[in-house]
N, CA and C atoms as a LAMMPS dump frame, in Angstrom:
ITEM: TIMESTEP
0
ITEM: NUMBER OF ATOMS
228
ITEM: BOX BOUNDS ff ff ff
-5.0000000000000000e+02 5.0000000000000000e+02
-5.0000000000000000e+02 5.0000000000000000e+02
-5.0000000000000000e+02 5.0000000000000000e+02
ITEM: ATOMS id mol type element x y z
1 1 1 N 468.405 -14.39 -276.116
2 1 2 C 469.697 -13.89 -275.716
3 1 3 C 469.671 -12.382 -275.649
4 2 1 N 470.536 -11.854 -274.813
5 2 2 C 470.786 -10.425 -274.736
6 2 3 C 472.288 -10.22 -274.836
7 3 1 N 472.713 -9.385 -275.752
8 3 2 C 474.125 -9.056 -275.871
9 3 3 C 474.322 -7.718 -275.173
10 4 1 N 475.229 -7.668 -274.205
11 4 2 C 475.371 -6.454 -273.402
12 4 3 C 476.834 -6.079 -273.175
13 5 1 N 477.055 -4.8 -272.994
14 5 2 C 478.334 -4.222 -272.586
15 5 3 C 479.506 -4.446 -273.531
16 6 1 N 479.328 -4.306 -274.854
17 6 2 C 480.505 -4.386 -275.725
18 6 3 C 481.337 -3.117 -275.566
19 7 1 N 482.631 -3.171 -275.881
20 7 2 C 483.427 -1.954 -275.81
21 7 3 C 482.911 -0.931 -276.823
22 8 1 N 482.932 0.316 -276.452
23 8 2 C 482.424 1.361 -277.358
24 8 3 C 483.527 2.014 -278.166
25 9 1 N 484.785 1.742 -277.826
26 9 2 C 485.886 2.434 -278.491
27 9 3 C 486.576 1.604 -279.564
28 10 1 N 486.154 0.369 -279.77
29 10 2 C 486.804 -0.477 -280.773
30 10 3 C 485.838 -1.545 -281.272
31 11 1 N 486.281 -2.241 -282.305
32 11 2 C 485.487 -3.354 -282.816
33 11 3 C 485.517 -4.496 -281.801
34 12 1 N 484.441 -5.275 -281.777
35 12 2 C 484.309 -6.363 -280.813
36 12 3 C 483.609 -7.524 -281.49
37 13 1 N 484.036 -8.733 -281.193
38 13 2 C 483.392 -9.91 -281.747
39 13 3 C 483.426 -11.065 -280.77
40 14 1 N 482.547 -12.028 -281.01
41 14 2 C 482.531 -13.222 -280.176
42 14 3 C 481.887 -14.364 -280.954
43 15 1 N 482.149 -15.575 -280.49
44 15 2 C 481.591 -16.792 -281.074
45 15 3 C 480.641 -17.417 -280.061
46 16 1 N 479.507 -17.896 -280.543
47 16 2 C 478.513 -18.535 -279.686
48 16 3 C 478.301 -19.97 -280.163
49 17 1 N 478.486 -20.923 -279.246
50 17 2 C 478.235 -22.332 -279.536
51 17 3 C 476.897 -22.701 -278.919
52 18 1 N 475.998 -23.263 -279.736
53 18 2 C 474.671 -23.667 -279.275
54 18 3 C 474.561 -25.184 -279.432
55 19 1 N 474.231 -25.861 -278.333
56 19 2 C 474.071 -27.319 -278.363
57 19 3 C 472.653 -27.676 -277.95
58 20 1 N 471.964 -28.444 -278.788
59 20 2 C 470.617 -28.924 -278.445
60 20 3 C 470.731 -29.984 -277.345
61 21 1 N 469.65 -30.206 -276.644
62 21 2 C 469.661 -31.233 -275.611
63 21 3 C 469.667 -32.63 -276.234
64 22 1 N 469.924 -33.627 -275.431
65 22 2 C 470.012 -35.004 -275.92
66 22 3 C 468.663 -35.576 -276.329
67 23 1 N 467.567 -34.912 -275.955
68 23 2 C 466.233 -35.404 -276.288
69 23 3 C 465.714 -34.917 -277.625
70 24 1 N 466.536 -34.192 -278.375
71 24 2 C 466.13 -33.661 -279.685
72 24 3 C 464.856 -32.84 -279.587
73 25 1 N 464.806 -31.964 -278.597
74 25 2 C 463.614 -31.139 -278.386
75 25 3 C 463.431 -30.062 -279.435
76 26 1 N 464.487 -29.728 -280.156
77 26 2 C 464.378 -28.731 -281.211
78 26 3 C 464.149 -27.322 -280.689
79 27 1 N 464.862 -26.949 -279.632
80 27 2 C 464.726 -25.603 -279.077
81 27 3 C 465.11 -24.555 -280.112
82 28 1 N 464.553 -23.371 -279.982
83 28 2 C 464.866 -22.256 -280.872
84 28 3 C 465.452 -21.114 -280.058
85 29 1 N 465.957 -20.112 -280.744
86 29 2 C 466.527 -18.935 -280.1
87 29 3 C 465.811 -17.704 -280.617
88 30 1 N 465.507 -16.801 -279.713
89 30 2 C 465.035 -15.482 -280.106
90 30 3 C 466.253 -14.558 -280.07
91 31 1 N 466.709 -14.15 -281.243
92 31 2 C 467.896 -13.317 -281.343
93 31 3 C 467.54 -11.863 -281.054
94 32 1 N 468.5 -11.104 -280.512
95 32 2 C 468.237 -9.677 -280.3
96 32 3 C 467.914 -8.978 -281.616
97 33 1 N 467.091 -7.964 -281.549
98 33 2 C 466.74 -7.204 -282.75
99 33 3 C 467.898 -6.428 -283.335
100 34 1 N 469.002 -6.335 -282.606
101 34 2 C 470.181 -5.612 -283.08
102 34 3 C 471.066 -6.453 -283.997
103 35 1 N 470.716 -7.735 -284.192
104 35 2 C 471.526 -8.606 -285.047
105 35 3 C 471.065 -8.473 -286.498
106 36 1 N 472.026 -8.2 -287.37
107 36 2 C 471.788 -8.106 -288.817
108 36 3 C 472.363 -9.373 -289.447
109 37 1 N 471.481 -10.245 -289.932
110 37 2 C 471.888 -11.5 -290.568
111 37 3 C 471.982 -11.31 -292.075
112 38 1 N 472.808 -12.104 -292.776
113 38 2 C 472.829 -12.032 -294.233
114 38 3 C 471.429 -12.268 -294.798
115 39 1 N 471.073 -11.488 -295.783
116 39 2 C 469.753 -11.565 -296.425
117 39 3 C 468.622 -11.343 -295.422
118 40 1 N 468.934 -10.725 -294.28
119 40 2 C 467.94 -10.406 -293.245
120 40 3 C 467.185 -11.643 -292.764
121 41 1 N 467.871 -12.798 -292.765
122 41 2 C 467.229 -14.056 -292.378
123 41 3 C 468.053 -14.77 -291.317
124 42 1 N 467.509 -14.891 -290.121
125 42 2 C 468.195 -15.62 -289.052
126 42 3 C 468.223 -17.107 -289.394
127 43 1 N 469.293 -17.801 -289.02
128 43 2 C 469.387 -19.23 -289.335
129 43 3 C 468.424 -20.074 -288.504
130 44 1 N 468.094 -21.23 -289.03
131 44 2 C 467.322 -22.229 -288.301
132 44 3 C 468.305 -23.146 -287.598
133 45 1 N 468.102 -23.371 -286.316
134 45 2 C 469.018 -24.227 -285.558
135 45 3 C 468.873 -25.688 -285.944
136 46 1 N 469.97 -26.431 -285.814
137 46 2 C 469.931 -27.875 -285.977
138 46 3 C 469.049 -28.44 -284.869
139 47 1 N 468.089 -29.288 -285.219
140 47 2 C 467.109 -29.768 -284.244
141 47 3 C 467.338 -31.214 -283.826
142 48 1 N 468.455 -31.812 -284.229
143 48 2 C 468.717 -33.198 -283.847
144 48 3 C 469.32 -33.268 -282.439
145 49 1 N 469.237 -34.446 -281.832
146 49 2 C 469.767 -34.644 -280.484
147 49 3 C 471.238 -34.253 -280.416
148 50 1 N 471.565 -33.407 -279.462
149 50 2 C 472.94 -32.936 -279.227
150 50 3 C 473.545 -32.209 -280.423
151 51 1 N 472.699 -31.699 -281.331
152 51 2 C 473.182 -30.954 -282.49
153 51 3 C 473.906 -29.69 -282.06
154 52 1 N 475.004 -29.38 -282.749
155 52 2 C 475.83 -28.226 -282.409
156 52 3 C 475.868 -27.254 -283.583
157 53 1 N 475.615 -25.99 -283.291
158 53 2 C 475.721 -24.908 -284.265
159 53 3 C 476.662 -23.851 -283.698
160 54 1 N 477.414 -23.198 -284.569
161 54 2 C 478.331 -22.131 -284.152
162 54 3 C 477.98 -20.859 -284.921
163 55 1 N 477.959 -19.747 -284.188
164 55 2 C 477.639 -18.444 -284.773
165 55 3 C 478.702 -17.432 -284.36
166 56 1 N 479.003 -16.5 -285.256
167 56 2 C 479.983 -15.457 -285.003
168 56 3 C 479.271 -14.112 -285.098
169 57 1 N 479.579 -13.225 -284.161
170 57 2 C 478.97 -11.897 -284.118
171 57 3 C 480.065 -10.842 -284.015
172 58 1 N 479.854 -9.715 -284.677
173 58 2 C 480.792 -8.603 -284.55
174 58 3 C 480.025 -7.29 -284.567
175 59 1 N 480.598 -6.305 -283.872
176 59 2 C 480.038 -4.966 -283.851
177 59 3 C 481.188 -3.968 -283.875
178 60 1 N 480.979 -2.848 -284.502
179 60 2 C 481.988 -1.786 -284.488
180 60 3 C 481.373 -0.461 -284.055
181 61 1 N 480.143 -0.536 -283.557
182 61 2 C 479.449 0.694 -283.141
183 61 3 C 478.895 0.59 -281.72
184 62 1 N 479.6 -0.138 -280.875
185 62 2 C 479.19 -0.248 -279.48
186 62 3 C 477.949 -1.081 -279.25
187 63 1 N 477.611 -1.946 -280.194
188 63 2 C 476.469 -2.838 -280.025
189 63 3 C 475.164 -2.339 -280.604
190 64 1 N 475.184 -1.191 -281.276
191 64 2 C 473.964 -0.725 -281.941
192 64 3 C 473.532 -1.736 -282.989
193 65 1 N 474.512 -2.274 -283.725
194 65 2 C 474.27 -3.325 -284.713
195 65 3 C 475.322 -4.404 -284.544
196 66 1 N 474.87 -5.657 -284.484
197 66 2 C 475.762 -6.812 -284.523
198 66 3 C 475.561 -7.487 -285.866
199 67 1 N 476.653 -7.831 -286.532
200 67 2 C 476.561 -8.621 -287.755
201 67 3 C 476.709 -10.079 -287.349
202 68 1 N 475.703 -10.891 -287.705
203 68 2 C 475.695 -12.295 -287.315
204 68 3 C 475.931 -13.199 -288.507
205 69 1 N 476.754 -14.209 -288.308
206 69 2 C 477.115 -15.153 -289.361
207 69 3 C 477.076 -16.568 -288.815
208 70 1 N 476.638 -17.499 -289.635
209 70 2 C 476.68 -18.902 -289.27
210 70 3 C 478.074 -19.423 -289.585
211 71 1 N 478.774 -19.916 -288.578
212 71 2 C 480.113 -20.453 -288.775
213 71 3 C 480.066 -21.951 -289.098
214 72 1 N 479.026 -22.624 -288.642
215 72 2 C 478.867 -24.045 -288.921
216 72 3 C 477.593 -24.559 -288.287
217 73 1 N 476.996 -25.559 -288.923
218 73 2 C 475.782 -26.155 -288.375
219 73 3 C 475.858 -27.661 -288.483
220 74 1 N 475.124 -28.324 -287.594
221 74 2 C 475.102 -29.782 -287.523
222 74 3 C 476.512 -30.338 -287.323
223 75 1 N 477.277 -29.66 -286.473
224 75 2 C 478.642 -30.104 -286.181
225 75 3 C 478.596 -31.293 -285.239
226 76 1 N 479.562 -32.164 -285.373
227 76 2 C 479.589 -33.348 -284.516
228 76 3 C 480.412 -33.106 -283.285
């Protein structure tokens, strides 16, 4: 993923929903280097068929740093 063009004059956030394919291929994501995860550890995606994960991102410095949080994993 590439996160681009956040507003530079205010805080900005968004939610990302990731759904695995129906074949349970276990795809992964390469997150931008600008994402700061808790404990400096990016989450592992749910690898089951049609597994759904939700992530929340926020920035207050025009995208220099995004704070990433897992909002939910293995959602039905």
